[in-house]
N, CA, C and O of each residue as an XYZ file, in Angstrom:
704
protein
N     -43.451   -123.473    130.083
C     -43.171   -123.224    128.682
C     -43.249   -124.536    127.912
O     -42.962   -125.604    128.452
N     -43.634   -124.442    126.665
C     -43.690   -125.645    125.837
C     -42.345   -125.841    125.119
O     -41.433   -125.022    125.234
N     -42.257   -126.933    124.391
C     -41.017   -127.326    123.721
C     -40.491   -126.225    122.801
O     -39.311   -125.879    122.864
N     -41.348   -125.677    121.955
C     -40.907   -124.660    120.993
C     -40.377   -123.416    121.693
O     -39.377   -122.838    121.267
N     -41.042   -123.006    122.759
C     -40.595   -121.826    123.496
C     -39.238   -122.075    124.161
O     -38.358   -121.215    124.138
N     -39.082   -123.258    124.749
C     -37.811   -123.585    125.399
C     -36.670   -123.653    124.382
O     -35.562   -123.194    124.659
N     -36.939   -124.221    123.218
C     -35.917   -124.274    122.168
C     -35.579   -122.860    121.711
O     -34.406   -122.527    121.543
N     -36.597   -122.027    121.510
C     -36.364   -120.639    121.090
C     -35.506   -119.898    122.118
O     -34.579   -119.175    121.752
N     -35.813   -120.076    123.392
C     -35.030   -119.438    124.454
C     -33.592   -119.978    124.472
O     -32.640   -119.228    124.687
N     -33.455   -121.274    124.246
C     -32.120   -121.887    124.204
C     -31.309   -121.316    123.054
O     -30.111   -121.073    123.196
N     -31.957   -121.102    121.917
C     -31.266   -120.526    120.760
C     -30.784   -119.108    121.044
O     -29.814   -118.644    120.445
N     -31.467   -118.420    121.961
C     -31.069   -117.060    122.338
C     -29.935   -117.071    123.359
O     -29.426   -116.018    123.742
N     -29.537   -118.286    123.803
C     -28.435   -118.377    124.755
C     -28.852   -118.639    126.183
O     -28.027   -118.546    127.092
N     -30.114   -118.966    126.402
C     -30.605   -119.224    127.749
C     -30.306   -120.678    128.141
O     -31.004   -121.601    127.722
N     -29.274   -120.861    128.937
C     -28.853   -122.206    129.341
C     -29.908   -122.886    130.210
O     -30.059   -124.107    130.157
N     -30.631   -122.117    130.999
C     -31.671   -122.696    131.861
C     -32.766   -123.366    131.040
O     -33.309   -124.390    131.453
N     -33.089   -122.811    129.904
C     -34.101   -123.410    129.028
C     -33.600   -124.740    128.474
O     -34.351   -125.711    128.387
N     -32.333   -124.772    128.106
C     -31.757   -126.023    127.602
C     -31.750   -127.084    128.697
O     -32.087   -128.240    128.439
N     -31.377   -126.710    129.897
C     -31.359   -127.648    131.019
C     -32.769   -128.153    131.317
O     -32.948   -129.327    131.640
N     -33.753   -127.292    131.213
C     -35.146   -127.708    131.412
C     -35.554   -128.742    130.373
O     -36.208   -129.732    130.700
N     -35.169   -128.514    129.122
C     -35.468   -129.473    128.051
C     -34.827   -130.826    128.342
O     -35.476   -131.866    128.231
N     -33.565   -130.803    128.712
C     -32.837   -132.047    128.937
C     -33.294   -132.758    130.206
O     -33.289   -133.987    130.266
N     -33.683   -132.003    131.202
C     -34.159   -132.609    132.449
C     -35.418   -133.431    132.237
O     -35.647   -134.416    132.939
N     -36.227   -133.033    131.280
C     -37.472   -133.744    131.005
C     -37.223   -135.166    130.500
O     -38.067   -136.045    130.672
N     -36.073   -135.389    129.882
C     -35.751   -136.712    129.311
C     -34.449   -137.260    129.875
O     -33.807   -138.096    129.241
N     -34.049   -136.801    131.059
C     -32.734   -137.152    131.563
C     -32.556   -138.652    131.783
O     -31.462   -139.163    131.545
N     -33.573   -139.374    132.222
C     -33.425   -140.821    132.429
C     -33.162   -141.544    131.116
O     -32.274   -142.392    131.036
N     -33.929   -141.211    130.094
C     -33.750   -141.839    128.790
C     -32.357   -141.529    128.228
O     -31.679   -142.420    127.716
N     -31.939   -140.273    128.325
C     -30.645   -139.862    127.792
C     -29.503   -140.538    128.540
O     -28.510   -140.942    127.934
N     -29.644   -140.658    129.845
C     -28.617   -141.349    130.635
C     -28.534   -142.819    130.230
O     -27.437   -143.361    130.097
N     -29.676   -143.469    130.035
C     -29.677   -144.881    129.628
C     -28.963   -145.067    128.296
O     -28.202   -146.019    128.120
N     -29.207   -144.166    127.373
C     -28.532   -144.260    126.074
C     -27.022   -144.113    126.269
O     -26.246   -144.918    125.753
N     -26.613   -143.101    127.003
C     -25.181   -142.876    127.222
C     -24.549   -144.055    127.964
O     -23.446   -144.483    127.623
N     -25.231   -144.570    128.959
C     -24.695   -145.697    129.729
C     -24.601   -146.952    128.873
O     -23.644   -147.718    128.992
N     -25.583   -147.163    128.019
C     -25.572   -148.335    127.148
C     -24.339   -148.313    126.247
O     -23.741   -149.357    125.986
N     -23.968   -147.160    125.783
C     -22.792   -147.043    124.909
C     -21.484   -147.118    125.692
O     -20.540   -147.782    125.265
N     -21.429   -146.444    126.826
C     -20.166   -146.334    127.545
C     -19.923   -147.475    128.524
O     -18.776   -147.806    128.826
N     -20.996   -148.074    129.018
C     -20.915   -149.164    129.999
C     -20.222   -148.730    131.287
O     -19.649   -149.555    131.998
N     -20.276   -147.434    131.582
C     -19.619   -146.913    132.762
C     -20.381   -145.660    133.197
O     -20.570   -144.748    132.393
N     -20.823   -145.603    134.462
C     -21.622   -144.443    134.883
C     -20.868   -143.111    134.788
O     -21.468   -142.083    134.473
N     -19.570   -143.125    135.055
C     -18.793   -141.883    134.997
C     -18.630   -141.411    133.553
O     -18.772   -140.225    133.258
N     -18.333   -142.348    132.667
C     -18.216   -141.992    131.251
C     -19.559   -141.523    130.699
O     -19.612   -140.598    129.888
N     -20.637   -142.157    131.136
C     -21.974   -141.754    130.679
C     -22.247   -140.304    131.072
O     -22.754   -139.520    130.270
N     -21.909   -139.958    132.304
C     -22.114   -138.580    132.759
C     -21.214   -137.611    131.992
O     -21.639   -136.508    131.649
N     -19.982   -138.016    131.727
C     -19.065   -137.164    130.954
C     -19.605   -136.907    129.548
O     -19.587   -135.776    129.062
N     -20.087   -137.972    128.902
C     -20.612   -137.824    127.542
C     -21.856   -136.945    127.548
O     -22.045   -136.133    126.643
N     -22.701   -137.100    128.556
C     -23.885   -136.242    128.652
C     -23.479   -134.777    128.823
O     -24.089   -133.886    128.233
N     -22.462   -134.539    129.620
C     -21.973   -133.159    129.795
C     -21.436   -132.597    128.486
O     -21.726   -131.459    128.115
N     -20.644   -133.418    127.790
C     -20.112   -132.986    126.493
C     -21.240   -132.706    125.506
O     -21.205   -131.717    124.774
N     -22.226   -133.571    125.492
C     -23.357   -133.402    124.574
C     -24.133   -132.135    124.895
O     -24.592   -131.438    123.990
N     -24.277   -131.840    126.163
C     -24.999   -130.628    126.571
C     -24.246   -129.380    126.118
O     -24.847   -128.435    125.607
N     -22.946   -129.385    126.308
C     -22.131   -128.239    125.869
C     -22.206   -128.094    124.354
O     -22.393   -126.994    123.833
N     -22.058   -129.214    123.654
C     -22.114   -129.168    122.190
C     -23.489   -128.708    121.719
O     -23.595   -127.908    120.789
N     -24.532   -129.210    122.355
C     -25.892   -128.816    121.982
C     -26.102   -127.323    122.207
O     -26.707   -126.641    121.378
N     -25.603   -126.823    123.324
C     -25.750   -125.402    123.617
C     -25.039   -124.553    122.561
O     -25.547   -123.513    122.140
N     -23.870   -125.005    122.144
C     -23.107   -124.255    121.141
C     -23.682   -124.378    119.732
O     -23.489   -123.486    118.906
N     -24.381   -125.466    119.454
C     -24.871   -125.735    118.095
C     -26.389   -125.618    117.930
O     -26.900   -125.832    116.831
N     -27.107   -125.288    118.983
C     -28.571   -125.317    118.917
C     -29.142   -124.349    117.878
O     -30.256   -124.547    117.393
N     -28.401   -123.328    117.543
C     -28.885   -122.385    116.527
C     -29.033   -123.056    115.162
O     -29.756   -122.564    114.296
N     -28.338   -124.192    114.975
C     -28.418   -124.935    113.710
C     -29.681   -125.793    113.624
O     -30.025   -126.275    112.545
N     -30.363   -125.986    114.734
C     -31.585   -126.796    114.752
C     -32.692   -126.041    114.028
O     -33.096   -124.956    114.446
N     -33.173   -126.627    112.943
C     -34.171   -125.950    112.121
C     -35.600   -126.208    112.584
O     -36.458   -125.331    112.473
N     -35.859   -127.408    113.101
C     -37.209   -127.767    113.524
C     -37.235   -128.023    115.026
O     -36.774   -129.067    115.486
N     -37.769   -127.081    115.790
C     -37.789   -127.223    117.251
C     -38.494   -128.502    117.733
O     -38.149   -129.037    118.787
N     -39.474   -128.988    116.971
C     -40.184   -130.208    117.364
C     -39.263   -131.422    117.383
O     -39.577   -132.430    118.017
N     -38.149   -131.334    116.705
C     -37.223   -132.466    116.607
C     -36.018   -132.302    117.535
O     -34.973   -132.916    117.323
N     -36.173   -131.487    118.542
C     -35.065   -131.229    119.461
C     -34.506   -132.517    120.062
O     -33.295   -132.738    120.041
N     -35.384   -133.369    120.600
C     -34.898   -134.570    121.281
C     -34.234   -135.551    120.318
O     -33.272   -136.220    120.694
N     -34.716   -135.647    119.115
C     -34.075   -136.504    118.111
C     -32.705   -135.929    117.751
O     -31.727   -136.666    117.619
N     -32.647   -134.622    117.597
C     -31.392   -133.946    117.288
C     -30.390   -134.150    118.419
O     -29.237   -134.505    118.174
N     -30.824   -133.929    119.650
C     -29.928   -134.085    120.798
C     -29.465   -135.533    120.933
O     -28.301   -135.788    121.244
N     -30.373   -136.482    120.698
C     -30.007   -137.898    120.771
C     -28.936   -138.220    119.738
O     -28.017   -138.992    120.013
N     -29.050   -137.639    118.567
C     -28.030   -137.838    117.530
C     -26.681   -137.281    117.985
O     -25.648   -137.927    117.805
N     -26.690   -136.105    118.565
C     -25.462   -135.507    119.096
C     -24.862   -136.430    120.152
O     -23.660   -136.698    120.142
N     -25.701   -136.913    121.058
C     -25.251   -137.788    122.142
C     -24.656   -139.084    121.590
O     -23.571   -139.493    122.003
N     -25.355   -139.723    120.668
C     -24.868   -140.982    120.100
C     -23.552   -140.773    119.353
O     -22.645   -141.599    119.455
N     -23.442   -139.684    118.607
C     -22.191   -139.409    117.888
C     -21.019   -139.228    118.858
O     -19.912   -139.692    118.588
N     -21.261   -138.559    119.977
C     -20.204   -138.396    120.975
C     -19.865   -139.736    121.633
O     -18.698   -140.014    121.909
N     -20.877   -140.563    121.881
C     -20.633   -141.897    122.442
C     -19.798   -142.737    121.483
O     -18.873   -143.435    121.898
N     -20.130   -142.664    120.218
C     -19.361   -143.411    119.206
C     -17.921   -142.907    119.134
O     -16.983   -143.698    119.032
N     -17.756   -141.605    119.187
C     -16.406   -141.031    119.141
C     -15.596   -141.503    120.347
O     -14.424   -141.852    120.214
N     -16.220   -141.512    121.517
C     -15.537   -141.986    122.721
C     -15.183   -143.464    122.587
O     -14.083   -143.891    122.938
N     -16.139   -144.233    122.071
C     -15.910   -145.669    121.862
C     -14.740   -145.891    120.902
O     -13.863   -146.712    121.169
N     -14.728   -145.166    119.797
C     -13.642   -145.307    118.820
C     -12.294   -144.924    119.426
O     -11.282   -145.577    119.170
N     -12.287   -143.871    120.223
C     -11.055   -143.441    120.883
C     -10.571   -144.524    121.842
O      -9.379   -144.828    121.896
N     -11.500   -145.103    122.596
C     -11.127   -146.174    123.525
C     -10.605   -147.392    122.781
O      -9.669   -148.050    123.238
N     -11.207   -147.695    121.634
C     -10.753   -148.843    120.855
C      -9.331   -148.628    120.349
O      -8.527   -149.560    120.338
N      -9.021   -147.410    119.934
C      -7.662   -147.117    119.483
C      -6.671   -147.270    120.631
O      -5.575   -147.802    120.451
N      -7.069   -146.796    121.818
C      -6.198   -146.929    122.981
C      -6.002   -148.399    123.343
O      -4.898   -148.819    123.689
N      -7.067   -149.166    123.264
C      -6.975   -150.591    123.582
C      -6.068   -151.321    122.608
O      -5.277   -152.175    123.010
N      -6.178   -150.989    121.336
C      -5.345   -151.677    120.350
C      -3.870   -151.304    120.522
O      -2.990   -152.128    120.272
N      -3.600   -150.080    120.943
C      -2.217   -149.692    121.224
C      -1.651   -150.478    122.401
O      -0.448   -150.727    122.475
N      -2.516   -150.857    123.302
C      -2.084   -151.632    124.468
C      -2.169   -153.137    124.215
O      -1.991   -153.942    125.129
N      -2.446   -153.506    122.954
C      -2.586   -154.911    122.561
C      -3.640   -155.636    123.382
O      -3.486   -156.813    123.710
N      -4.691   -154.938    123.704
C      -5.770   -155.552    124.449
C      -7.027   -155.520    123.591
O      -7.595   -154.452    123.362
N      -7.463   -156.678    123.116
C      -8.613   -156.742    122.242
C      -9.907   -157.045    122.989
O     -10.972   -157.125    122.377
N      -9.822   -157.213    124.299
C     -11.018   -157.581    125.061
C     -11.791   -156.347    125.491
O     -11.230   -155.372    125.991
N     -13.081   -156.420    125.283
C     -13.959   -155.377    125.793
C     -15.152   -156.068    126.434
O     -15.874   -156.815    125.773
N     -15.354   -155.821    127.708
C     -16.449   -156.473    128.431
C     -17.761   -155.733    128.180
O     -17.789   -154.504    128.114
N     -18.847   -156.497    128.040
C     -20.189   -155.926    127.976
C     -20.850   -156.216    129.312
O     -20.892   -157.368    129.744
N     -21.357   -155.207    129.960
C     -22.014   -155.409    131.248
C     -23.412   -155.958    130.977
O     -24.294   -155.253    130.488
N     -23.584   -157.212    131.304
C     -24.815   -157.902    130.935
C     -25.993   -157.546    131.822
O     -27.141   -157.764    131.433
N     -25.742   -157.009    132.993
C     -26.866   -156.673    133.865
C     -27.802   -155.661    133.207
O     -29.006   -155.666    133.465
N     -27.247   -154.789    132.355
C     -28.079   -153.806    131.659
C     -28.846   -154.450    130.517
O     -29.961   -154.032    130.208
N     -28.264   -155.462    129.885
C     -28.885   -156.107    128.738
C     -29.789   -157.244    129.169
O     -30.901   -157.389    128.661
N     -29.306   -158.064    130.121
C     -30.077   -159.200    130.604
C     -30.194   -159.070    132.116
O     -29.238   -159.365    132.833
N     -31.342   -158.636    132.612
C     -31.507   -158.508    134.059
C     -31.277   -159.849    134.742
O     -31.535   -160.905    134.166
N     -30.792   -159.792    135.970
C     -30.448   -161.022    136.677
C     -31.658   -161.582    137.412
O     -31.778   -161.424    138.627
N     -32.545   -162.229    136.685
C     -33.631   -162.951    137.321
C     -33.564   -164.399    136.858
O     -34.130   -164.790    135.837
N     -32.848   -165.166    137.655
C     -32.655   -166.597    137.417
C     -32.057   -166.888    136.043
O     -32.415   -167.884    135.414
N     -31.172   -166.051    135.582
C     -30.490   -166.293    134.314
C     -29.191   -167.028    134.634
O     -28.404   -166.592    135.474
N     -28.991   -168.118    133.968
C     -27.794   -168.910    134.234
C     -26.557   -168.224    133.660
O     -26.649   -167.368    132.780
N     -25.429   -168.611    134.169
C     -24.159   -168.073    133.685
C     -23.985   -168.416    132.208
O     -23.487   -167.606    131.427
N     -24.399   -169.619    131.838
C     -24.288   -170.045    130.446
C     -25.100   -169.146    129.526
O     -24.649   -168.786    128.439
N     -26.311   -168.781    129.975
C     -27.152   -167.896    129.170
C     -26.513   -166.514    129.030
O     -26.544   -165.914    127.956
N     -25.941   -166.022    130.110
C     -25.286   -164.713    130.056
C     -24.099   -164.745    129.092
O     -23.894   -163.810    128.318
N     -23.332   -165.812    129.144
C     -22.189   -165.954    128.239
C     -22.671   -166.014    126.796
O     -22.066   -165.418    125.905
N     -23.766   -166.737    126.572
C     -24.303   -166.854    125.225
C     -24.766   -165.481    124.714
O     -24.487   -165.113    123.573
N     -25.465   -164.740    125.555
C     -25.928   -163.403    125.154
C     -24.729   -162.498    124.886
O     -24.735   -161.719    123.932
N     -23.705   -162.601    125.724
C     -22.510   -161.780    125.520
C     -21.859   -162.105    124.181
O     -21.469   -161.197    123.446
N     -21.738   -163.381    123.860
C     -21.128   -163.780    122.591
C     -21.966   -163.302    121.410
O     -21.423   -162.866    120.395
N     -23.267   -163.383    121.543
C     -24.147   -162.917    120.471
C     -23.967   -161.420    120.265
O     -23.829   -160.962    119.130
N     -23.968   -160.663    121.340
C     -23.808   -159.211    121.226
C     -22.434   -158.846    120.670
O     -22.308   -157.894    119.900
N     -21.421   -159.586    121.049
C     -20.083   -159.307    120.534
C     -19.966   -159.650    119.055
O     -19.101   -159.117    118.360
N     -20.834   -160.538    118.571
C     -20.796   -160.894    117.151
C     -21.427   -159.817    116.269
O     -21.263   -159.834    115.049
N     -22.148   -158.881    116.887
C     -22.818   -157.824    116.133
C     -21.879   -156.648    115.888
O     -20.979   -156.374    116.681
N     -22.108   -155.970    114.789
C     -21.382   -154.734    114.503
C     -21.900   -153.654    115.442
O     -22.995   -153.767    115.993
N     -21.115   -152.625    115.615
C     -21.508   -151.517    116.485
C     -22.828   -150.904    116.011
O     -23.688   -150.580    116.830
N     -22.991   -150.747    114.715
C     -24.220   -150.140    114.187
C     -25.432   -151.033    114.449
O     -26.541   -150.532    114.635
N     -25.226   -152.351    114.463
C     -26.326   -153.277    114.745
C     -26.742   -153.170    116.213
O     -27.930   -153.214    116.534
N     -25.758   -153.031    117.094
C     -26.079   -152.838    118.518
C     -26.784   -151.505    118.732
O     -27.714   -151.410    119.533
N     -26.336   -150.468    118.009
C     -27.000   -149.159    118.098
C     -28.481   -149.304    117.777
O     -29.343   -148.795    118.493
N     -28.749   -149.995    116.706
C     -30.119   -150.190    116.248
C     -30.951   -150.911    117.300
O     -32.082   -150.510    117.574
N     -30.410   -151.963    117.890
C     -31.130   -152.718    118.917
C     -31.380   -151.872    120.160
O     -32.459   -151.936    120.749
N     -30.397   -151.089    120.557
C     -30.557   -150.224    121.725
C     -31.689   -149.231    121.500
O     -32.572   -149.080    122.345
N     -31.658   -148.560    120.363
C     -32.681   -147.551    120.083
C     -34.073   -148.166    119.976
O     -35.044   -147.599    120.478
N     -34.172   -149.312    119.332
C     -35.487   -149.907    119.078
C     -36.057   -150.618    120.300
O     -37.220   -150.417    120.648
N     -35.246   -151.445    120.951
C     -35.792   -152.315    121.982
C     -35.518   -151.867    123.410
O     -36.266   -152.228    124.318
N     -34.470   -151.094    123.629
C     -34.201   -150.627    124.979
C     -34.788   -149.244    125.217
O     -35.243   -148.937    126.319
N     -34.777   -148.414    124.183
C     -35.281   -147.053    124.335
C     -36.636   -146.837    123.657
O     -37.207   -145.749    123.743
N     -37.143   -147.857    122.991
C     -38.484   -147.837    122.382
C     -38.707   -146.712    121.375
O     -39.804   -146.159    121.294
N     -37.679   -146.374    120.614
C     -37.865   -145.414    119.539
C     -38.614   -146.103    118.402
O     -38.467   -147.308    118.197
N     -39.408   -145.346    117.671
C     -40.112   -145.897    116.518
C     -39.140   -146.013    115.346
O     -38.050   -145.443    115.369
N     -39.550   -146.754    114.332
C     -38.721   -146.905    113.133
C     -38.445   -145.520    112.533
O     -37.323   -145.220    112.123
N     -39.474   -144.695    112.492
C     -39.329   -143.353    111.922
C     -38.320   -142.519    112.719
O     -37.483   -141.829    112.139
N     -38.407   -142.587    114.048
C     -37.480   -141.825    114.887
C     -36.046   -142.323    114.720
O     -35.107   -141.529    114.672
N     -35.885   -143.641    114.631
C     -34.550   -144.206    114.438
C     -33.985   -143.755    113.091
O     -32.801   -143.432    112.987
N     -34.825   -143.736    112.073
C     -34.385   -143.295    110.751
C     -33.875   -141.854    110.809
O     -32.855   -141.524    110.204
N     -34.589   -141.006    111.536
C     -34.158   -139.611    111.662
C     -32.861   -139.500    112.453
O     -31.980   -138.719    112.094
N     -32.739   -140.273    113.521
C     -31.526   -140.228    114.343
C     -30.314   -140.720    113.554
O     -29.236   -140.128    113.611
N     -30.511   -141.823    112.810
C     -29.396   -142.419    112.067
C     -29.219   -141.800    110.686
O     -28.279   -142.132    109.962
N     -30.130   -140.897    110.326
C     -30.067   -140.189    109.052
C     -30.109   -141.152    107.856
O     -29.321   -141.041    106.918
N     -31.056   -142.100    107.922
C     -31.281   -143.056    106.840
C     -32.786   -143.174    106.607
O     -33.586   -142.679    107.401
N     -33.162   -143.830    105.516
C     -34.571   -144.021    105.200
C     -35.190   -145.056    106.149
O     -34.491   -145.913    106.691
N     -36.512   -144.961    106.339
C     -37.221   -145.909    107.203
C     -37.050   -147.335    106.703
O     -36.872   -148.255    107.502
N     -37.103   -147.525    105.398
C     -36.929   -148.855    104.826
C     -35.559   -149.435    105.151
O     -35.418   -150.641    105.351
N     -34.558   -148.573    105.200
C     -33.209   -149.011    105.554
C     -33.173   -149.494    106.997
O     -32.562   -150.518    107.302
N     -33.829   -148.753    107.882
C     -33.892   -149.162    109.291
C     -34.586   -150.516    109.409
O     -34.115   -151.401    110.124
N     -35.703   -150.673    108.708
C     -36.440   -151.942    108.770
C     -35.595   -153.107    108.264
O     -35.564   -154.169    108.885
N     -34.917   -152.912    107.151
C     -34.113   -154.011    106.596
C     -32.913   -154.320    107.486
O     -32.565   -155.487    107.666
N     -32.278   -153.291    108.045
C     -31.148   -153.523    108.950
C     -31.608   -154.237    110.220
O     -30.929   -155.133    110.721
N     -32.754   -153.833    110.725
C     -33.308   -154.469    111.910
C     -33.633   -155.935    111.623
O     -33.327   -156.812    112.430
N     -34.242   -156.192    110.492
C     -34.582   -157.559    110.098
C     -33.312   -158.410    109.983
O     -33.259   -159.526    110.499
N     -32.289   -157.875    109.303
C     -31.032   -158.626    109.136
C     -30.337   -158.867    110.477
O     -29.774   -159.936    110.712
N     -30.385   -157.869    111.345
C     -29.750   -158.018    112.662
C     -30.461   -159.088    113.480
O     -29.811   -159.930    114.101
N     -31.780   -159.062    113.484
C     -32.530   -160.079    114.232
C     -32.323   -161.467    113.639
O     -32.250   -162.455    114.370
N     -32.231   -161.541    112.330
C     -31.972   -162.816    111.659
C     -30.582   -163.333    112.056
O     -30.401   -164.525    112.301
N     -29.624   -162.434    112.113
C     -28.264   -162.794    112.509
C     -28.254   -163.316    113.951
O     -27.578   -164.299    114.256
N     -29.003   -162.654    114.830
C     -29.078   -163.086    116.229
C     -29.673   -164.488    116.312
O     -29.171   -165.335    117.051
N     -30.744   -164.735    115.553
C     -31.366   -166.069    115.552
C     -30.372   -167.133    115.105
O     -30.293   -168.213    115.691
N     -29.620   -166.815    114.066
C     -28.643   -167.774    113.536
C     -27.572   -168.078    114.569
O     -27.249   -169.243    114.805
N     -27.023   -167.050    115.182
C     -25.973   -167.235    116.194
C     -26.546   -167.985    117.402
O     -25.881   -168.851    117.970
N     -27.771   -167.653    117.789
C     -28.440   -168.305    118.925
C     -28.563   -169.802    118.679
O     -28.304   -170.607    119.574
N     -28.954   -170.170    117.476
C     -29.121   -171.593    117.140
C     -27.802   -172.340    117.152
O     -27.764   -173.531    117.461
N     -26.707   -171.645    116.814
C     -25.397   -172.280    116.819
C     -24.925   -172.643    118.214
O     -24.115   -173.553    118.392
N     -25.442   -171.917    119.212
C     -25.060   -172.197    120.588
C     -26.030   -173.191    121.144
O     -25.911   -173.587    122.304
């Protein structure tokens, strides 16, 4: 079956069709969830939640061709919600530290500890939305147009935010 047929079947309540759709992009979706959660168990939990939510809300999808963009938006929103919940819990515990697992961002091929620390500091200096943008563009290879649809903003906005984020990274990099 093609994408439109699988979406149509999913809208009728066929869970197998939805699973078939998601299985086709499961590696990409897992990478997105893992990038946000930094934990394989949390990534799997968020994917499960996103699948349930998608199954319950798929009738709202107007354009079947945009299924994967729609699902990615659902997934990212759930990841953000989980992140925000964790941040609230951390602040209640008076713990402001959040580790970024650098192996996913900077593969370990002769990278010095100093470089890893520098990359970690640079990433921590970015806003959550700036990291979202970098993940979608450079780790998941979404186009500017696709990112605009996922983030529900104009393409020009994505370009300007990307430009400002990269400029910010250059500035912070030079300071180190």
